[in-house]
C-alpha positions in Angstrom: 5.7 11.0 -24.1 3.2 13.6 -23.2 0.5 11.0 -23.3 2.2 9.3 -20.2 2.2 12.7 -18.5 -1.5 13.1 -19.0 -2.0 9.5 -17.3 0.3 10.5 -14.4 -2.0 13.5 -13.8 -4.9 11.2 -13.9 -3.3 9.0 -11.4 -2.3 11.8 -9.1 -5.7 13.0 -8.9 -6.3 15.4 -6.1 -2.9 14.7 -4.7 -0.4 17.8 -5.1 2.9 17.0 -7.1 4.6 17.0 -3.8 2.3 14.6 -2.2 2.5 12.4 -5.2 6.3 12.5 -5.3 6.6 11.6 -1.7 4.3 8.6 -2.0 6.2 7.3 -5.0 9.5 8.1 -3.6 10.7 10.4 -6.3 11.5 14.0 -6.6 8.7 16.8 -7.0 10.8 18.1 -9.9 10.8 14.7 -11.7 7.0 14.5 -11.3 6.7 18.0 -13.0 9.1 17.0 -15.9 7.2 13.8 -16.4 3.8 15.4 -16.5 4.8 18.2 -18.9 6.6 15.8 -21.2 10.2 17.1 -20.7 11.5 13.7 -19.8 10.2 10.2 -19.6 10.1 8.2 -16.4 12.5 5.1 -16.6 11.5 1.5 -16.0 12.3 1.6 -12.3 10.2 4.8 -11.7 7.3 3.1 -13.6 7.5 0.1 -11.5 7.5 2.2 -8.2 4.5 4.3 -9.4 2.7 1.3 -10.6 3.4 -0.5 -7.3 2.4 2.4 -5.0 -0.8 3.4 -6.8 -1.9 0.0 -8.0 -1.7 0.9 -11.6 -1.2 -1.3 -14.5 2.0 -0.7 -16.3 0.7 -1.4 -19.8 -2.1 1.2 -19.2 0.5 3.7 -17.9 2.9 3.1 -20.8 0.3 2.8 -23.8 -3.2 3.9 -22.4 -4.5 0.3 -23.3 -6.5 -2.0 -21.0 -7.6 -1.0 -17.6 -5.9 1.5 -15.3 -5.9 -1.0 -12.5 -4.8 -4.5 -12.6 -7.4 -7.3 -12.0 -10.9 -6.4 -12.7 -13.5 -3.7 -11.8 -16.6 -4.8 -9.5 -19.8 -5.0 -11.7 -21.8 -3.8 -8.8 -21.1 -1.5 -5.8 -22.7 -2.0 -3.3 -23.2 -5.7 -3.5 -26.8 -6.9 -3.7 -27.0 -7.7 0.0 -26.1 -4.1 0.8 -22.4 -5.1 1.5 -19.7 -3.0 -0.1 -17.2 -4.6 -2.3 -13.7 -4.2 -1.3 -10.5 -5.2 -3.2 -8.5 -8.2 -2.0 -4.9 -7.7 -3.1 -2.9 -10.7 -4.2 0.2 -9.6 -2.4 0.7 -11.1 1.1 2.7 -8.7 3.5 5.2 -11.0 5.4 5.0 -11.0 9.2 8.4 -12.7 9.0 11.5 -12.3 6.8 9.5 -10.4 4.1 7.7 -11.2 1.1 8.8 -9.8 -2.5 6.1 -7.8 -4.3 6.2 -7.6 -7.9 3.4 -5.1 -8.0 0.0 -5.1 -6.0 -3.0 -6.0 -8.2 -6.7 -7.0 -7.4 -7.1 -10.7 -6.9 -10.9 -10.4 -6.4 -13.6 -8.1 -4.8 -14.9 -9.2 -1.5 -18.2 -8.2 -0.2 -17.9 -6.6 3.3 -20.9 -5.7 5.4 -21.3 -2.0 5.7 -21.5 -2.2 9.5 -17.7 -3.5 9.6 -16.6 -0.7 7.3 -18.3 1.9 9.5 -16.8 0.3 12.5 -13.3 0.3 11.0 -13.8 4.0 10.3 -12.2 3.8 6.8 -13.8 5.0 3.6 -14.3 2.1 1.2 -12.1 3.6 -1.5 -9.2 3.6 0.9 -9.7 0.0 2.3 -7.9 -2.9 1.0 -7.9 -6.6 2.1 -4.7 -8.8 2.2 -3.8 -12.0 3.7 -0.6 -12.1 6.4 2.1 -14.3 5.9 4.9 -15.4 8.5 5.0 -15.7 12.3 6.8 -12.5 13.6 3.6 -10.8 14.7 2.1 -13.8 16.3 0.0 -14.1 18.6 -1.4 -10.7 17.4 -1.7 -11.8 13.8 -1.3 -15.3 12.5 -0.2 -16.6 9.2 -3.0 -16.4 6.7 -5.2 -14.1 8.5 -7.2 -11.6 6.5 -6.3 -8.1 7.3 -8.3 -4.8 6.7 -6.0 -2.1 5.7 -6.3 1.7 5.6 -4.2 2.9 2.6 -4.5 6.6 3.4 -1.6 6.2 5.7 2.0 7.1 4.4 3.7 7.8 7.7 2.5 6.7 11.2 0.8 9.4 13.4 0.0 6.8 16.1 1.7 3.6 17.3 0.1 0.7 15.5 0.7 -2.2 13.0 1.4 -1.3 9.5 2.5 -2.5 6.2 5.9 -1.4 5.2 8.2 -1.6 2.2 12.0 -2.1 2.8 14.4 -2.8 0.0 11.5 -3.9 -2.2 10.2 -6.3 0.5 6.9 -6.1 2.0 6.7 -6.6 5.8 4.0 -6.4 8.6 5.3 -4.8 11.7 4.4 -2.8 14.7 5.5 0.7 14.5 6.3 3.0 17.5 7.2 6.6 17.1 10.1 7.6 19.5 11.5 11.0 20.4 13.2 12.7 17.6 10.9 11.3 14.9 12.7 8.0 14.6 10.5 4.8 14.2 10.9 1.6 16.2 9.9 -1.3 14.0 8.9 -4.1 16.4 7.5 -7.6 16.1 5.0 -9.1 18.5 7.0 -12.5 18.5 9.9 -11.9 20.8 12.0 -14.3 18.5 12.4 -11.3 16.2 14.7 -8.4 17.3 13.5 -4.8 17.0 14.9 -2.3 14.3 15.2 1.4 14.6 14.8 3.6 11.6 16.2 7.2 11.6 14.2 9.7 9.5 17.7 11.3 8.5 18.9 7.9 7.0 16.0 5.5 6.4 16.6 2.1 4.6 16.6 2.0 0.9 13.1 2.0 -0.6 11.6 2.5 2.9 7.9 3.5 2.8 4.8 3.0 5.0 2.1 1.7 2.7 -0.9 1.2 5.0 -2.2 0.7 8.5 -4.0 -2.5 9.8 -7.2 -1.6 11.2 -8.5 -5.2 11.9 -7.9 -8.8 11.3 -10.2 -11.7 10.7 -9.3 -14.9 12.4 -10.6 -18.4 11.9 -11.7 -20.1 15.2 
């Protein structure tokens, strides 16, 4: 049990227990008990931690294998001076939502350093995903490659974000309204807006990342 606690400390890294708990959607007291070996996280908590921090559940439970699913890049930066950025296999839905059984790295994509510098996102915080659905058209089209900033866990500014609501990943525009509530908007007018109150958010609600750019085929 204490070995799981040690691995949780490794995952937490420079985050405080409070910051880690907030991101994972669990209490700080629970994090403290897990880390000191007083109690062991259940399967739901394990899944939540692995999903949030892109950790392999087998590694977390047993210490075997790689800490992250998928594979590590063999070279970084790439030979041409590009920087390798992970492409996640999950597709945030710009429609009714796409279920996510746990994000993991599908492959590592070489991205020119000039694009990363322009996006203003540290490579370790950047992730690539493909959008799915039509609710964000014409801004974001089905299948487009999105550049995400994973440092954001709550919007400070209006923009397009990847959200998790009731274990469903969605891609929506967020607008902060007076009182701290969030307006969840679709650029496609066929999809109605949703208002989220900070006092009573939907189950399993979390802001996962901010979309900083999208790559469109012409």
